[in-house]
mmJSON file of the N, C-alpha and C atoms, coordinates in Angstrom:
{"data_MODEL":{"atom_site":{
"group_PDB":["ATOM","ATOM","ATOM","ATOM","ATOM","ATOM","ATOM","ATOM","ATOM","ATOM","ATOM","ATOM","ATOM","ATOM","ATOM","ATOM","ATOM","ATOM","ATOM","ATOM","ATOM","ATOM","ATOM","ATOM","ATOM","ATOM","ATOM","ATOM","ATOM","ATOM","ATOM","ATOM","ATOM","ATOM","ATOM","ATOM","ATOM","ATOM","ATOM","ATOM","ATOM","ATOM","ATOM","ATOM","ATOM","ATOM","ATOM","ATOM","ATOM","ATOM","ATOM","ATOM","ATOM","ATOM","ATOM","ATOM","ATOM","ATOM","ATOM","ATOM","ATOM","ATOM","ATOM","ATOM","ATOM","ATOM","ATOM","ATOM","ATOM","ATOM","ATOM","ATOM","ATOM","ATOM","ATOM","ATOM","ATOM","ATOM","ATOM","ATOM","ATOM","ATOM","ATOM","ATOM","ATOM","ATOM","ATOM","ATOM","ATOM","ATOM","ATOM","ATOM","ATOM","ATOM","ATOM","ATOM","ATOM","ATOM","ATOM","ATOM","ATOM","ATOM","ATOM","ATOM","ATOM","ATOM","ATOM","ATOM","ATOM","ATOM","ATOM","ATOM","ATOM","ATOM","ATOM","ATOM","ATOM","ATOM","ATOM","ATOM","ATOM","ATOM","ATOM","ATOM","ATOM","ATOM","ATOM","ATOM","ATOM","ATOM","ATOM","ATOM","ATOM","ATOM","ATOM","ATOM","ATOM","ATOM","ATOM","ATOM","ATOM","ATOM","ATOM","ATOM","ATOM","ATOM","ATOM","ATOM","ATOM","ATOM","ATOM","ATOM","ATOM","ATOM","ATOM","ATOM","ATOM","ATOM","ATOM","ATOM","ATOM","ATOM","ATOM","ATOM","ATOM","ATOM","ATOM","ATOM","ATOM","ATOM","ATOM","ATOM","ATOM","ATOM","ATOM","ATOM","ATOM","ATOM","ATOM","ATOM","ATOM","ATOM","ATOM","ATOM","ATOM","ATOM","ATOM","ATOM","ATOM","ATOM","ATOM","ATOM","ATOM","ATOM","ATOM","ATOM","ATOM","ATOM","ATOM","ATOM","ATOM","ATOM","ATOM","ATOM","ATOM","ATOM","ATOM","ATOM","ATOM","ATOM","ATOM","ATOM","ATOM","ATOM","ATOM","ATOM","ATOM","ATOM","ATOM","ATOM","ATOM","ATOM","ATOM","ATOM","ATOM","ATOM","ATOM","ATOM","ATOM","ATOM","ATOM","ATOM","ATOM","ATOM","ATOM","ATOM","ATOM","ATOM","ATOM","ATOM"],
"id":[1,2,3,4,5,6,7,8,9,10,11,12,13,14,15,16,17,18,19,20,21,22,23,24,25,26,27,28,29,30,31,32,33,34,35,36,37,38,39,40,41,42,43,44,45,46,47,48,49,50,51,52,53,54,55,56,57,58,59,60,61,62,63,64,65,66,67,68,69,70,71,72,73,74,75,76,77,78,79,80,81,82,83,84,85,86,87,88,89,90,91,92,93,94,95,96,97,98,99,100,101,102,103,104,105,106,107,108,109,110,111,112,113,114,115,116,117,118,119,120,121,122,123,124,125,126,127,128,129,130,131,132,133,134,135,136,137,138,139,140,141,142,143,144,145,146,147,148,149,150,151,152,153,154,155,156,157,158,159,160,161,162,163,164,165,166,167,168,169,170,171,172,173,174,175,176,177,178,179,180,181,182,183,184,185,186,187,188,189,190,191,192,193,194,195,196,197,198,199,200,201,202,203,204,205,206,207,208,209,210,211,212,213,214,215,216,217,218,219,220,221,222,223,224,225,226,227,228,229,230,231,232,233,234,235,236,237,238,239,240],
"type_symbol":["N","C","C","N","C","C","N","C","C","N","C","C","N","C","C","N","C","C","N","C","C","N","C","C","N","C","C","N","C","C","N","C","C","N","C","C","N","C","C","N","C","C","N","C","C","N","C","C","N","C","C","N","C","C","N","C","C","N","C","C","N","C","C","N","C","C","N","C","C","N","C","C","N","C","C","N","C","C","N","C","C","N","C","C","N","C","C","N","C","C","N","C","C","N","C","C","N","C","C","N","C","C","N","C","C","N","C","C","N","C","C","N","C","C","N","C","C","N","C","C","N","C","C","N","C","C","N","C","C","N","C","C","N","C","C","N","C","C","N","C","C","N","C","C","N","C","C","N","C","C","N","C","C","N","C","C","N","C","C","N","C","C","N","C","C","N","C","C","N","C","C","N","C","C","N","C","C","N","C","C","N","C","C","N","C","C","N","C","C","N","C","C","N","C","C","N","C","C","N","C","C","N","C","C","N","C","C","N","C","C","N","C","C","N","C","C","N","C","C","N","C","C","N","C","C","N","C","C","N","C","C","N","C","C","N","C","C","N","C","C"],
"label_atom_id":["N","CA","C","N","CA","C","N","CA","C","N","CA","C","N","CA","C","N","CA","C","N","CA","C","N","CA","C","N","CA","C","N","CA","C","N","CA","C","N","CA","C","N","CA","C","N","CA","C","N","CA","C","N","CA","C","N","CA","C","N","CA","C","N","CA","C","N","CA","C","N","CA","C","N","CA","C","N","CA","C","N","CA","C","N","CA","C","N","CA","C","N","CA","C","N","CA","C","N","CA","C","N","CA","C","N","CA","C","N","CA","C","N","CA","C","N","CA","C","N","CA","C","N","CA","C","N","CA","C","N","CA","C","N","CA","C","N","CA","C","N","CA","C","N","CA","C","N","CA","C","N","CA","C","N","CA","C","N","CA","C","N","CA","C","N","CA","C","N","CA","C","N","CA","C","N","CA","C","N","CA","C","N","CA","C","N","CA","C","N","CA","C","N","CA","C","N","CA","C","N","CA","C","N","CA","C","N","CA","C","N","CA","C","N","CA","C","N","CA","C","N","CA","C","N","CA","C","N","CA","C","N","CA","C","N","CA","C","N","CA","C","N","CA","C","N","CA","C","N","CA","C","N","CA","C","N","CA","C","N","CA","C","N","CA","C","N","CA","C","N","CA","C","N","CA","C","N","CA","C"],
"label_alt_id":[null,null,null,null,null,null,null,null,null,null,null,null,null,null,null,null,null,null,null,null,null,null,null,null,null,null,null,null,null,null,null,null,null,null,null,null,null,null,null,null,null,null,null,null,null,null,null,null,null,null,null,null,null,null,null,null,null,null,null,null,null,null,null,null,null,null,null,null,null,null,null,null,null,null,null,null,null,null,null,null,null,null,null,null,null,null,null,null,null,null,null,null,null,null,null,null,null,null,null,null,null,null,null,null,null,null,null,null,null,null,null,null,null,null,null,null,null,null,null,null,null,null,null,null,null,null,null,null,null,null,null,null,null,null,null,null,null,null,null,null,null,null,null,null,null,null,null,null,null,null,null,null,null,null,null,null,null,null,null,null,null,null,null,null,null,null,null,null,null,null,null,null,null,null,null,null,null,null,null,null,null,null,null,null,null,null,null,null,null,null,null,null,null,null,null,null,null,null,null,null,null,null,null,null,null,null,null,null,null,null,null,null,null,null,null,null,null,null,null,null,null,null,null,null,null,null,null,null,null,null,null,null,null,null,null,null,null,null,null,null],
"label_comp_id":["MET","MET","MET","ASN","ASN","ASN","ILE","ILE","ILE","SER","SER","SER","MET","MET","MET","THR","THR","THR","ASN","ASN","ASN","ILE","ILE","ILE","SER","SER","SER","SER","SER","SER","THR","THR","THR","ALA","ALA","ALA","ALA","ALA","ALA","GLU","GLU","GLU","PRO","PRO","PRO","SER","SER","SER","LEU","LEU","LEU","ALA","ALA","ALA","ARG","ARG","ARG","ILE","ILE","ILE","GLY","GLY","GLY","MET","MET","MET","ARG","ARG","ARG","MET","MET","MET","LEU","LEU","LEU","ALA","ALA","ALA","ALA","ALA","ALA","LEU","LEU","LEU","VAL","VAL","VAL","PHE","PHE","PHE","CYS","CYS","CYS","VAL","VAL","VAL","GLY","GLY","GLY","LEU","LEU","LEU","ALA","ALA","ALA","ALA","ALA","ALA","CYS","CYS","CYS","ASP","ASP","ASP","LEU","LEU","LEU","ASN","ASN","ASN","GLU","GLU","GLU","GLY","GLY","GLY","PRO","PRO","PRO","ALA","ALA","ALA","GLU","GLU","GLU","ARG","ARG","ARG","ALA","ALA","ALA","GLY","GLY","GLY","GLU","GLU","GLU","SER","SER","SER","VAL","VAL","VAL","ASP","ASP","ASP","GLU","GLU","GLU","ALA","ALA","ALA","ALA","ALA","ALA","THR","THR","THR","ASP","ASP","ASP","VAL","VAL","VAL","GLY","GLY","GLY","ASN","ASN","ASN","ALA","ALA","ALA","ILE","ILE","ILE","GLU","GLU","GLU","ASP","ASP","ASP","LYS","LYS","LYS","CYS","CYS","CYS","GLU","GLU","GLU","GLU","GLU","GLU","ALA","ALA","ALA","LYS","LYS","LYS","ASP","ASP","ASP","SER","SER","SER","LEU","LEU","LEU","GLY","GLY","GLY","MET","MET","MET","GLN","GLN","GLN","ASP","ASP","ASP","SER","SER","SER","ARG","ARG","ARG","CYS","CYS","CYS"],
"label_asym_id":["A","A","A","A","A","A","A","A","A","A","A","A","A","A","A","A","A","A","A","A","A","A","A","A","A","A","A","A","A","A","A","A","A","A","A","A","A","A","A","A","A","A","A","A","A","A","A","A","A","A","A","A","A","A","A","A","A","A","A","A","A","A","A","A","A","A","A","A","A","A","A","A","A","A","A","A","A","A","A","A","A","A","A","A","A","A","A","A","A","A","A","A","A","A","A","A","A","A","A","A","A","A","A","A","A","A","A","A","A","A","A","A","A","A","A","A","A","A","A","A","A","A","A","A","A","A","A","A","A","A","A","A","A","A","A","A","A","A","A","A","A","A","A","A","A","A","A","A","A","A","A","A","A","A","A","A","A","A","A","A","A","A","A","A","A","A","A","A","A","A","A","A","A","A","A","A","A","A","A","A","A","A","A","A","A","A","A","A","A","A","A","A","A","A","A","A","A","A","A","A","A","A","A","A","A","A","A","A","A","A","A","A","A","A","A","A","A","A","A","A","A","A","A","A","A","A","A","A","A","A","A","A","A","A","A","A","A","A","A","A"],
"label_entity_id":["1","1","1","1","1","1","1","1","1","1","1","1","1","1","1","1","1","1","1","1","1","1","1","1","1","1","1","1","1","1","1","1","1","1","1","1","1","1","1","1","1","1","1","1","1","1","1","1","1","1","1","1","1","1","1","1","1","1","1","1","1","1","1","1","1","1","1","1","1","1","1","1","1","1","1","1","1","1","1","1","1","1","1","1","1","1","1","1","1","1","1","1","1","1","1","1","1","1","1","1","1","1","1","1","1","1","1","1","1","1","1","1","1","1","1","1","1","1","1","1","1","1","1","1","1","1","1","1","1","1","1","1","1","1","1","1","1","1","1","1","1","1","1","1","1","1","1","1","1","1","1","1","1","1","1","1","1","1","1","1","1","1","1","1","1","1","1","1","1","1","1","1","1","1","1","1","1","1","1","1","1","1","1","1","1","1","1","1","1","1","1","1","1","1","1","1","1","1","1","1","1","1","1","1","1","1","1","1","1","1","1","1","1","1","1","1","1","1","1","1","1","1","1","1","1","1","1","1","1","1","1","1","1","1","1","1","1","1","1","1"],
"label_seq_id":[1,1,1,2,2,2,3,3,3,4,4,4,5,5,5,6,6,6,7,7,7,8,8,8,9,9,9,10,10,10,11,11,11,12,12,12,13,13,13,14,14,14,15,15,15,16,16,16,17,17,17,18,18,18,19,19,19,20,20,20,21,21,21,22,22,22,23,23,23,24,24,24,25,25,25,26,26,26,27,27,27,28,28,28,29,29,29,30,30,30,31,31,31,32,32,32,33,33,33,34,34,34,35,35,35,36,36,36,37,37,37,38,38,38,39,39,39,40,40,40,41,41,41,42,42,42,43,43,43,44,44,44,45,45,45,46,46,46,47,47,47,48,48,48,49,49,49,50,50,50,51,51,51,52,52,52,53,53,53,54,54,54,55,55,55,56,56,56,57,57,57,58,58,58,59,59,59,60,60,60,61,61,61,62,62,62,63,63,63,64,64,64,65,65,65,66,66,66,67,67,67,68,68,68,69,69,69,70,70,70,71,71,71,72,72,72,73,73,73,74,74,74,75,75,75,76,76,76,77,77,77,78,78,78,79,79,79,80,80,80],
"pdbx_PDB_ins_code":[null,null,null,null,null,null,null,null,null,null,null,null,null,null,null,null,null,null,null,null,null,null,null,null,null,null,null,null,null,null,null,null,null,null,null,null,null,null,null,null,null,null,null,null,null,null,null,null,null,null,null,null,null,null,null,null,null,null,null,null,null,null,null,null,null,null,null,null,null,null,null,null,null,null,null,null,null,null,null,null,null,null,null,null,null,null,null,null,null,null,null,null,null,null,null,null,null,null,null,null,null,null,null,null,null,null,null,null,null,null,null,null,null,null,null,null,null,null,null,null,null,null,null,null,null,null,null,null,null,null,null,null,null,null,null,null,null,null,null,null,null,null,null,null,null,null,null,null,null,null,null,null,null,null,null,null,null,null,null,null,null,null,null,null,null,null,null,null,null,null,null,null,null,null,null,null,null,null,null,null,null,null,null,null,null,null,null,null,null,null,null,null,null,null,null,null,null,null,null,null,null,null,null,null,null,null,null,null,null,null,null,null,null,null,null,null,null,null,null,null,null,null,null,null,null,null,null,null,null,null,null,null,null,null,null,null,null,null,null,null],
"Cartn_x":[94.061,94.336,93.954,92.879,92.403,92.861,93.404,93.815,92.844,92.211,91.233,91.903,91.572,92.138,91.267,90.229,89.33,89.93,90.939,91.524,92.517,92.945,93.907,93.146,93.571,92.9,93.338,92.566,92.878,94.108,94.47,95.634,96.942,96.908,98.14,98.717,97.882,98.357,98.752,98.305,98.624,99.948,100.808,102.079,101.858,102.67,102.545,103.138,102.799,103.304,104.828,105.367,106.819,107.489,106.866,107.436,107.4,106.328,106.228,107.278,107.449,108.454,109.859,110.153,111.487,111.712,110.674,110.814,111.043,110.346,110.529,111.936,112.427,113.774,114.816,114.626,115.561,115.564,114.389,114.302,114.997,114.843,115.479,117.001,117.502,118.951,119.49,118.764,119.168,119.24,118.227,118.197,119.316,119.571,120.654,121.997,122.146,123.38,123.613,122.55,122.687,123.023,122.423,122.689,124.122,124.669,126.026,127.073,126.734,127.704,128.202,127.36,127.77,128.586,128.489,129.171,130.658,131.061,132.46,133.153,133.704,134.415,135.872,136.264,137.61,138.556,139.778,140.787,140.431,139.787,139.408,138.348,137.415,136.374,136.999,137.911,138.575,139.407,140.089,140.895,139.996,138.861,137.921,137.39,137.097,136.631,137.724,138.971,140.088,140.235,140.079,140.163,139.027,137.824,136.679,136.912,137.421,137.682,138.762,139.811,140.89,140.373,139.531,138.965,138.083,137.318,136.471,137.331,138.395,139.296,139.944,140.383,141.007,139.987,138.774,137.723,137.418,137.362,137.111,138.259,139.489,140.646,140.652,140.304,140.245,139.163,138.019,136.928,137.321,137.996,138.447,139.413,140.377,141.345,140.647,139.676,138.917,138.167,137.52,136.796,137.749,138.941,139.946,140.406,140.623,141.074,140.004,138.772,137.692,137.538,137.703,137.585,138.715,139.933,141.067,140.941,140.212,139.984,138.782,138.082,136.942,135.687,135.55,134.36,133.183,132.003,130.798,130.422,130.417,130.025,131.272,131.401,132.609,132.43,131.257,131.043,131.812,132.281,133.006,132.242],
"Cartn_y":[157.569,158.689,158.307,158.849,158.592,159.708,159.279,160.254,160.132,161.23,161.216,161.489,160.697,160.862,161.756,162.319,163.142,164.48,164.936,166.242,166.222,165.032,164.938,165.082,166.021,166.226,165.156,164.961,163.93,164.292,165.562,165.96,165.68,165.47,165.196,163.846,162.894,161.57,161.513,162.446,162.465,163.177,162.624,163.298,164.615,165.579,166.879,166.819,167.779,167.842,167.97,168.729,168.895,167.567,166.803,165.519,164.532,164.531,163.669,164.078,165.379,165.878,165.468,165.52,165.126,163.628,162.835,161.394,161.103,161.819,161.625,162.046,163.134,163.606,162.596,162.046,161.045,159.804,159.368,158.208,158.485,159.676,160.061,160.052,160.633,160.666,159.245,158.382,156.991,156.286,156.467,155.821,156.33,157.608,158.177,157.638,157.519,156.967,155.533,154.736,153.35,153.278,154.123,154.118,154.545,155.429,155.921,154.874,153.882,152.868,152.07,151.797,151.02,151.828,153.122,153.944,154.091,154.028,154.251,152.925,152.348,151.085,151.395,151.13,151.44,150.272,150.437,149.385,148.105,148.24,147.053,146.245,146.931,146.249,145.51,146.16,145.521,144.323,144.451,143.344,142.169,142.461,141.405,140.673,141.414,140.791,139.925,140.373,139.58,138.27,138.334,137.125,136.172,136.71,135.874,135.189,135.929,135.363,134.291,134.539,133.557,132.279,132.416,131.239,130.443,131.134,130.456,129.728,130.366,129.738,128.487,128.548,127.395,126.263,126.597,125.588,124.913,125.715,125.15,124.254,124.651,123.844,122.509,122.535,121.297,120.375,120.941,120.139,119.53,120.316,119.795,118.625,118.747,117.673,116.434,116.623,115.504,114.764,115.518,114.9,114.162,114.73,114.063,112.758,112.766,111.567,110.479,110.84,109.852,109.3,110.171,109.738,108.769,109.058,108.18,106.833,106.795,105.514,104.768,105.363,104.724,104.698,105.619,105.671,106.217,105.671,106.089,107.534,107.839,109.183,110.046,110.984,111.823,113.127,113.28,114.503,114.449,115.569,115.641,116.428],
"Cartn_z":[181.559,180.683,179.265,178.763,177.406,176.491,175.36,174.346,173.195,172.864,171.795,170.469,169.447,168.124,167.25,167.793,167.0,166.643,167.351,167.086,165.918,165.486,164.391,163.08,162.268,160.984,159.997,158.96,157.965,157.145,157.077,156.282,157.007,158.306,159.051,158.651,158.31,157.923,156.452,155.653,154.234,154.006,153.128,152.858,152.121,152.452,151.801,150.401,149.595,148.223,148.217,149.155,149.237,149.582,150.463,150.86,149.685,148.939,147.756,146.731,146.545,145.609,146.01,147.301,147.782,147.56,147.774,147.544,146.06,145.201,143.763,143.338,143.899,143.584,144.063,145.25,145.77,144.885,144.432,143.553,142.218,141.695,140.44,140.581,141.656,141.891,142.02,142.719,142.879,141.525,140.698,139.381,138.476,138.497,137.686,138.173,139.471,140.035,139.595,139.574,139.124,137.641,136.857,135.42,135.124,135.919,135.688,136.029,136.827,137.216,136.02,135.047,133.893,132.894,132.932,131.941,132.219,133.469,133.837,134.077,133.017,133.15,133.464,134.686,135.121,134.952,135.411,135.253,136.035,137.175,137.944,137.2,136.563,135.789,134.604,133.916,132.781,133.244,134.365,134.893,135.27,135.87,136.24,135.025,133.974,132.734,132.116,132.202,131.675,132.44,133.757,134.582,134.226,134.05,133.669,132.323,131.359,130.041,130.114,130.902,131.04,131.696,132.716,133.385,132.422,131.592,130.609,129.583,129.137,128.157,128.738,129.988,130.636,130.774,131.18,131.305,129.982,128.923,127.59,127.133,127.423,127.036,127.782,129.058,129.845,129.292,128.967,128.42,127.069,126.239,124.942,125.127,126.039,126.293,126.84,127.692,128.248,127.146,126.259,125.147,124.215,123.958,123.116,123.757,125.064,125.771,125.718,125.937,125.879,124.466,123.468,122.076,121.729,122.181,121.872,122.579,123.681,124.37,123.827,122.875,122.239,123.077,123.978,124.834,124.035,124.305,123.601,123.943,125.224,125.682,125.769,124.835,124.817,125.592,126.249,127.032,128.335,128.784,130.054,131.082],
"occupancy":[1.0,1.0,1.0,1.0,1.0,1.0,1.0,1.0,1.0,1.0,1.0,1.0,1.0,1.0,1.0,1.0,1.0,1.0,1.0,1.0,1.0,1.0,1.0,1.0,1.0,1.0,1.0,1.0,1.0,1.0,1.0,1.0,1.0,1.0,1.0,1.0,1.0,1.0,1.0,1.0,1.0,1.0,1.0,1.0,1.0,1.0,1.0,1.0,1.0,1.0,1.0,1.0,1.0,1.0,1.0,1.0,1.0,1.0,1.0,1.0,1.0,1.0,1.0,1.0,1.0,1.0,1.0,1.0,1.0,1.0,1.0,1.0,1.0,1.0,1.0,1.0,1.0,1.0,1.0,1.0,1.0,1.0,1.0,1.0,1.0,1.0,1.0,1.0,1.0,1.0,1.0,1.0,1.0,1.0,1.0,1.0,1.0,1.0,1.0,1.0,1.0,1.0,1.0,1.0,1.0,1.0,1.0,1.0,1.0,1.0,1.0,1.0,1.0,1.0,1.0,1.0,1.0,1.0,1.0,1.0,1.0,1.0,1.0,1.0,1.0,1.0,1.0,1.0,1.0,1.0,1.0,1.0,1.0,1.0,1.0,1.0,1.0,1.0,1.0,1.0,1.0,1.0,1.0,1.0,1.0,1.0,1.0,1.0,1.0,1.0,1.0,1.0,1.0,1.0,1.0,1.0,1.0,1.0,1.0,1.0,1.0,1.0,1.0,1.0,1.0,1.0,1.0,1.0,1.0,1.0,1.0,1.0,1.0,1.0,1.0,1.0,1.0,1.0,1.0,1.0,1.0,1.0,1.0,1.0,1.0,1.0,1.0,1.0,1.0,1.0,1.0,1.0,1.0,1.0,1.0,1.0,1.0,1.0,1.0,1.0,1.0,1.0,1.0,1.0,1.0,1.0,1.0,1.0,1.0,1.0,1.0,1.0,1.0,1.0,1.0,1.0,1.0,1.0,1.0,1.0,1.0,1.0,1.0,1.0,1.0,1.0,1.0,1.0,1.0,1.0,1.0,1.0,1.0,1.0,1.0,1.0,1.0,1.0,1.0,1.0],
"B_iso_or_equiv":[0.0,0.0,0.0,0.0,0.0,0.0,0.0,0.0,0.0,0.0,0.0,0.0,0.0,0.0,0.0,0.0,0.0,0.0,0.0,0.0,0.0,0.0,0.0,0.0,0.0,0.0,0.0,0.0,0.0,0.0,0.0,0.0,0.0,0.0,0.0,0.0,0.0,0.0,0.0,0.0,0.0,0.0,0.0,0.0,0.0,0.0,0.0,0.0,0.0,0.0,0.0,0.0,0.0,0.0,0.0,0.0,0.0,0.0,0.0,0.0,0.0,0.0,0.0,0.0,0.0,0.0,0.0,0.0,0.0,0.0,0.0,0.0,0.0,0.0,0.0,0.0,0.0,0.0,0.0,0.0,0.0,0.0,0.0,0.0,0.0,0.0,0.0,0.0,0.0,0.0,0.0,0.0,0.0,0.0,0.0,0.0,0.0,0.0,0.0,0.0,0.0,0.0,0.0,0.0,0.0,0.0,0.0,0.0,0.0,0.0,0.0,0.0,0.0,0.0,0.0,0.0,0.0,0.0,0.0,0.0,0.0,0.0,0.0,0.0,0.0,0.0,0.0,0.0,0.0,0.0,0.0,0.0,0.0,0.0,0.0,0.0,0.0,0.0,0.0,0.0,0.0,0.0,0.0,0.0,0.0,0.0,0.0,0.0,0.0,0.0,0.0,0.0,0.0,0.0,0.0,0.0,0.0,0.0,0.0,0.0,0.0,0.0,0.0,0.0,0.0,0.0,0.0,0.0,0.0,0.0,0.0,0.0,0.0,0.0,0.0,0.0,0.0,0.0,0.0,0.0,0.0,0.0,0.0,0.0,0.0,0.0,0.0,0.0,0.0,0.0,0.0,0.0,0.0,0.0,0.0,0.0,0.0,0.0,0.0,0.0,0.0,0.0,0.0,0.0,0.0,0.0,0.0,0.0,0.0,0.0,0.0,0.0,0.0,0.0,0.0,0.0,0.0,0.0,0.0,0.0,0.0,0.0,0.0,0.0,0.0,0.0,0.0,0.0,0.0,0.0,0.0,0.0,0.0,0.0,0.0,0.0,0.0,0.0,0.0,0.0],
"pdbx_formal_charge":[null,null,null,null,null,null,null,null,null,null,null,null,null,null,null,null,null,null,null,null,null,null,null,null,null,null,null,null,null,null,null,null,null,null,null,null,null,null,null,null,null,null,null,null,null,null,null,null,null,null,null,null,null,null,null,null,null,null,null,null,null,null,null,null,null,null,null,null,null,null,null,null,null,null,null,null,null,null,null,null,null,null,null,null,null,null,null,null,null,null,null,null,null,null,null,null,null,null,null,null,null,null,null,null,null,null,null,null,null,null,null,null,null,null,null,null,null,null,null,null,null,null,null,null,null,null,null,null,null,null,null,null,null,null,null,null,null,null,null,null,null,null,null,null,null,null,null,null,null,null,null,null,null,null,null,null,null,null,null,null,null,null,null,null,null,null,null,null,null,null,null,null,null,null,null,null,null,null,null,null,null,null,null,null,null,null,null,null,null,null,null,null,null,null,null,null,null,null,null,null,null,null,null,null,null,null,null,null,null,null,null,null,null,null,null,null,null,null,null,null,null,null,null,null,null,null,null,null,null,null,null,null,null,null,null,null,null,null,null,null],
"auth_seq_id":[1,1,1,2,2,2,3,3,3,4,4,4,5,5,5,6,6,6,7,7,7,8,8,8,9,9,9,10,10,10,11,11,11,12,12,12,13,13,13,14,14,14,15,15,15,16,16,16,17,17,17,18,18,18,19,19,19,20,20,20,21,21,21,22,22,22,23,23,23,24,24,24,25,25,25,26,26,26,27,27,27,28,28,28,29,29,29,30,30,30,31,31,31,32,32,32,33,33,33,34,34,34,35,35,35,36,36,36,37,37,37,38,38,38,39,39,39,40,40,40,41,41,41,42,42,42,43,43,43,44,44,44,45,45,45,46,46,46,47,47,47,48,48,48,49,49,49,50,50,50,51,51,51,52,52,52,53,53,53,54,54,54,55,55,55,56,56,56,57,57,57,58,58,58,59,59,59,60,60,60,61,61,61,62,62,62,63,63,63,64,64,64,65,65,65,66,66,66,67,67,67,68,68,68,69,69,69,70,70,70,71,71,71,72,72,72,73,73,73,74,74,74,75,75,75,76,76,76,77,77,77,78,78,78,79,79,79,80,80,80],
"auth_comp_id":["MET","MET","MET","ASN","ASN","ASN","ILE","ILE","ILE","SER","SER","SER","MET","MET","MET","THR","THR","THR","ASN","ASN","ASN","ILE","ILE","ILE","SER","SER","SER","SER","SER","SER","THR","THR","THR","ALA","ALA","ALA","ALA","ALA","ALA","GLU","GLU","GLU","PRO","PRO","PRO","SER","SER","SER","LEU","LEU","LEU","ALA","ALA","ALA","ARG","ARG","ARG","ILE","ILE","ILE","GLY","GLY","GLY","MET","MET","MET","ARG","ARG","ARG","MET","MET","MET","LEU","LEU","LEU","ALA","ALA","ALA","ALA","ALA","ALA","LEU","LEU","LEU","VAL","VAL","VAL","PHE","PHE","PHE","CYS","CYS","CYS","VAL","VAL","VAL","GLY","GLY","GLY","LEU","LEU","LEU","ALA","ALA","ALA","ALA","ALA","ALA","CYS","CYS","CYS","ASP","ASP","ASP","LEU","LEU","LEU","ASN","ASN","ASN","GLU","GLU","GLU","GLY","GLY","GLY","PRO","PRO","PRO","ALA","ALA","ALA","GLU","GLU","GLU","ARG","ARG","ARG","ALA","ALA","ALA","GLY","GLY","GLY","GLU","GLU","GLU","SER","SER","SER","VAL","VAL","VAL","ASP","ASP","ASP","GLU","GLU","GLU","ALA","ALA","ALA","ALA","ALA","ALA","THR","THR","THR","ASP","ASP","ASP","VAL","VAL","VAL","GLY","GLY","GLY","ASN","ASN","ASN","ALA","ALA","ALA","ILE","ILE","ILE","GLU","GLU","GLU","ASP","ASP","ASP","LYS","LYS","LYS","CYS","CYS","CYS","GLU","GLU","GLU","GLU","GLU","GLU","ALA","ALA","ALA","LYS","LYS","LYS","ASP","ASP","ASP","SER","SER","SER","LEU","LEU","LEU","GLY","GLY","GLY","MET","MET","MET","GLN","GLN","GLN","ASP","ASP","ASP","SER","SER","SER","ARG","ARG","ARG","CYS","CYS","CYS"],
"auth_asym_id":["A","A","A","A","A","A","A","A","A","A","A","A","A","A","A","A","A","A","A","A","A","A","A","A","A","A","A","A","A","A","A","A","A","A","A","A","A","A","A","A","A","A","A","A","A","A","A","A","A","A","A","A","A","A","A","A","A","A","A","A","A","A","A","A","A","A","A","A","A","A","A","A","A","A","A","A","A","A","A","A","A","A","A","A","A","A","A","A","A","A","A","A","A","A","A","A","A","A","A","A","A","A","A","A","A","A","A","A","A","A","A","A","A","A","A","A","A","A","A","A","A","A","A","A","A","A","A","A","A","A","A","A","A","A","A","A","A","A","A","A","A","A","A","A","A","A","A","A","A","A","A","A","A","A","A","A","A","A","A","A","A","A","A","A","A","A","A","A","A","A","A","A","A","A","A","A","A","A","A","A","A","A","A","A","A","A","A","A","A","A","A","A","A","A","A","A","A","A","A","A","A","A","A","A","A","A","A","A","A","A","A","A","A","A","A","A","A","A","A","A","A","A","A","A","A","A","A","A","A","A","A","A","A","A","A","A","A","A","A","A"],
"auth_atom_id":["N","CA","C","N","CA","C","N","CA","C","N","CA","C","N","CA","C","N","CA","C","N","CA","C","N","CA","C","N","CA","C","N","CA","C","N","CA","C","N","CA","C","N","CA","C","N","CA","C","N","CA","C","N","CA","C","N","CA","C","N","CA","C","N","CA","C","N","CA","C","N","CA","C","N","CA","C","N","CA","C","N","CA","C","N","CA","C","N","CA","C","N","CA","C","N","CA","C","N","CA","C","N","CA","C","N","CA","C","N","CA","C","N","CA","C","N","CA","C","N","CA","C","N","CA","C","N","CA","C","N","CA","C","N","CA","C","N","CA","C","N","CA","C","N","CA","C","N","CA","C","N","CA","C","N","CA","C","N","CA","C","N","CA","C","N","CA","C","N","CA","C","N","CA","C","N","CA","C","N","CA","C","N","CA","C","N","CA","C","N","CA","C","N","CA","C","N","CA","C","N","CA","C","N","CA","C","N","CA","C","N","CA","C","N","CA","C","N","CA","C","N","CA","C","N","CA","C","N","CA","C","N","CA","C","N","CA","C","N","CA","C","N","CA","C","N","CA","C","N","CA","C","N","CA","C","N","CA","C","N","CA","C","N","CA","C","N","CA","C","N","CA","C","N","CA","C","N","CA","C"],
"pdbx_PDB_model_num":[1,1,1,1,1,1,1,1,1,1,1,1,1,1,1,1,1,1,1,1,1,1,1,1,1,1,1,1,1,1,1,1,1,1,1,1,1,1,1,1,1,1,1,1,1,1,1,1,1,1,1,1,1,1,1,1,1,1,1,1,1,1,1,1,1,1,1,1,1,1,1,1,1,1,1,1,1,1,1,1,1,1,1,1,1,1,1,1,1,1,1,1,1,1,1,1,1,1,1,1,1,1,1,1,1,1,1,1,1,1,1,1,1,1,1,1,1,1,1,1,1,1,1,1,1,1,1,1,1,1,1,1,1,1,1,1,1,1,1,1,1,1,1,1,1,1,1,1,1,1,1,1,1,1,1,1,1,1,1,1,1,1,1,1,1,1,1,1,1,1,1,1,1,1,1,1,1,1,1,1,1,1,1,1,1,1,1,1,1,1,1,1,1,1,1,1,1,1,1,1,1,1,1,1,1,1,1,1,1,1,1,1,1,1,1,1,1,1,1,1,1,1,1,1,1,1,1,1,1,1,1,1,1,1,1,1,1,1,1,1]
}}}
């Protein structure tokens, strides 16, 4: 059973203008949705930022204490 591809017109493989328009609209909606995510900072986002800041502060305090301890022991390399 041979199927001939000669009957398929060249326009059947090309996307229609409506299909291209729908793809462009979908891409636009997707991009707008992504852009809107940053605008709405809710309580969970603020809480997460507070946790990040607290963790950074604790890390800095530990590093400062480590450097002070090394300095008081007279070590050459005071980096921790």
